[in-house]
C-alpha positions in Angstrom: -201.4 171.3 140.9 -202.6 168.0 142.1 -202.7 168.9 145.8 -204.8 172.1 145.0 -207.5 170.2 144.1 -208.2 169.0 147.9 -207.5 172.6 148.9 -210.2 174.1 146.3 -212.7 171.5 147.3 -212.4 172.3 150.9 -212.8 176.0 150.2 -216.0 175.2 148.7 -217.4 172.6 151.2 -216.5 174.7 154.0 -218.5 177.8 152.7 -221.3 175.9 152.1 -221.5 174.1 155.1 -220.3 177.0 157.6 -217.1 175.1 158.5 -213.9 177.0 159.1 -211.8 176.4 156.3 -208.8 175.4 158.2 -210.7 172.7 159.8 -211.3 170.9 156.5 -207.6 171.9 155.3 -206.3 170.3 158.5 -208.0 166.9 158.1 -207.3 166.6 154.5 -203.4 166.8 155.6 -203.7 164.5 158.6 -205.6 162.0 156.3 -203.6 162.1 153.1 -200.6 164.5 153.7 -197.6 163.9 151.4 -194.3 165.7 151.4 -193.1 167.0 148.3 -189.6 169.3 148.5 -190.3 169.6 152.4 -193.9 170.8 151.7 -196.8 168.9 153.2 -199.7 168.8 150.9 -203.0 166.8 150.6 -203.5 164.3 148.0 -206.7 163.3 146.2 -205.5 160.2 144.8 -204.7 158.5 148.1 -206.2 155.1 149.0 -206.0 153.2 152.1 -207.0 149.6 151.2 -208.1 147.3 154.4 -204.9 148.9 156.2 -202.4 149.5 153.5 -202.2 153.0 152.5 -200.9 154.3 149.1 -200.8 157.4 147.0 -200.8 157.4 143.2 -199.9 160.0 140.7 -203.3 160.2 139.0 -206.7 159.5 139.4 -206.8 156.6 136.8 -204.1 154.9 138.8 -205.9 155.2 142.1 -209.3 154.1 140.7 -207.8 151.0 138.7 -206.0 149.8 142.1 -209.5 150.2 144.0 -211.7 148.3 141.4 -209.0 145.6 141.0 -209.4 144.9 144.9 -212.9 145.6 144.7 -213.6 142.9 142.1 -211.4 140.7 144.6 -213.9 141.1 147.4 -212.3 144.5 149.3 -215.1 146.4 150.7 -213.2 148.4 153.7 -211.1 151.0 152.2 -210.8 154.8 152.3 -210.4 157.0 149.3 -209.8 160.8 148.2 -208.9 164.1 149.9 -210.9 162.9 153.2 -210.5 159.4 153.0 -214.1 158.4 153.3 -214.8 154.6 153.6 -216.5 152.4 151.2 -217.9 150.2 153.4 -219.6 152.4 155.8 -220.6 155.5 153.6 -220.3 154.1 149.9 -224.1 154.3 149.7 -223.8 158.0 149.8 -222.3 157.9 146.5 -223.4 156.9 143.2 -220.3 155.1 142.4 -216.5 154.6 143.4 -215.7 157.2 140.8 -217.9 159.9 142.5 -216.1 159.2 145.9 -212.9 160.1 144.3 -214.4 163.4 143.3 -212.5 165.9 145.4 -215.5 168.1 145.7 -217.9 165.5 146.4 -215.6 164.1 148.9 -215.0 167.2 150.8 -218.9 167.9 150.7 -219.4 164.5 152.5 -216.6 165.1 155.0 -218.0 168.6 155.7 -221.6 167.5 156.1 -220.5 164.8 158.7 -218.1 167.2 160.4 -220.9 169.6 160.8 -223.0 167.1 162.4 -220.2 166.1 164.8 -219.7 169.6 165.5 -223.4 170.1 166.5 -222.7 167.2 169.0 -219.5 168.2 170.4 -219.7 172.0 170.2 -215.8 172.0 169.4 -213.8 171.5 166.4 -210.9 169.4 167.7 -213.2 167.1 169.3 -215.4 166.9 166.2 -212.1 166.2 164.2 -211.4 163.2 166.9 -214.7 161.7 166.6 -214.5 161.9 162.7 -211.5 159.5 163.0 -213.1 157.5 165.8 -215.3 157.1 168.6 -212.8 155.0 170.5 -211.5 157.9 173.0 -207.8 156.8 172.7 -207.8 157.1 169.1 -209.8 160.0 169.0 -207.4 161.8 171.4 -204.4 161.0 169.3 -206.2 162.1 166.0 -207.1 165.3 167.8 -203.6 166.0 168.7 -202.3 165.7 165.2 -205.4 167.8 163.8 -204.7 170.5 166.2 -200.8 170.6 165.3 -201.7 170.9 161.7 -204.5 173.4 162.1 -202.1 175.7 164.3 -199.5 175.6 161.7 -201.9 176.6 158.8 -203.3 179.4 160.9 -199.6 180.5 161.5 -199.1 180.5 157.7 -202.1 182.4 157.1 -200.9 185.0 159.7 -197.9 185.2 157.5 -200.0 185.6 154.5 -198.6 182.2 153.0 -201.1 179.9 151.3 -201.9 176.6 153.1 -199.9 174.8 150.3 -196.6 176.4 151.3 -196.8 174.7 155.0 -193.3 173.6 155.6 -192.6 170.4 157.7 -190.3 172.9 159.6 -193.4 174.7 160.9 -194.4 171.6 162.7 -192.8 170.1 165.8 -192.7 166.4 165.4 -194.8 166.2 162.3 -197.4 163.4 162.6 -198.4 163.1 159.2 -199.1 159.9 157.1 -196.3 159.3 155.2 -193.7 159.9 158.0 -194.4 157.3 160.1 -197.5 155.9 161.6 -200.5 157.3 160.5 -204.3 156.9 161.7 -206.7 154.5 160.6 -209.1 155.6 158.1 -211.9 158.0 158.9 -215.4 158.3 158.5 -216.1 154.9 160.2 -219.4 154.2 161.7 -220.5 155.8 165.0 -219.4 153.8 167.7 -216.3 151.5 167.9 -216.1 148.4 165.2 -213.5 146.1 166.5 -213.5 144.1 163.1 -212.1 147.4 161.5 -210.9 149.8 163.9 -207.1 149.8 164.8 -205.0 152.4 166.7 -202.7 153.0 163.8 -202.4 152.1 160.0 -199.4 152.0 158.2 -197.8 155.0 156.4 -198.7 155.6 152.9 -196.2 154.6 149.9 -196.1 156.7 146.7 -196.8 154.5 143.2 -195.6 156.4 140.6 
């Protein structure tokens, strides 16, 4: 199952970096959450291209879309389970293909989150900073993150896997794909007025 690629990668990265698993699971859902038959799932083949978010059915389609825009000059785009920004973090990967790899994507996100946690000593605050250093954007993201994380914890208590998290578990679900989403995460430390915006458009699915 495609969505499980993100959760498996999150599990490995969380273990390697000493991060609560539901922190990474929540972020992947806030970043790329896609509703399928009423179930919110993370999506590895998600791309936000300079403010326009899209889900793709497979890796080849997602990569082809990115390469097309890259050749046309695009550099500020987010890819993968954790929506890592190429402009600011592409140098950490050997290629754009590598950025799409769910495990490499998750490991980089986990490393960055761990650094933020060491700074803030609080996972919700670290999640907010993962998204933005601008306080109002970070607060909005933190609220969404906390809502999703709480729903994941509830499902865990009920012995249901996180992939079974229903939209009904969440009050006013704030996910990308159901209205206004958040701008791509893993942007530079400190606000960047050229790339930072309060919201980004909802993702659209491309079959």
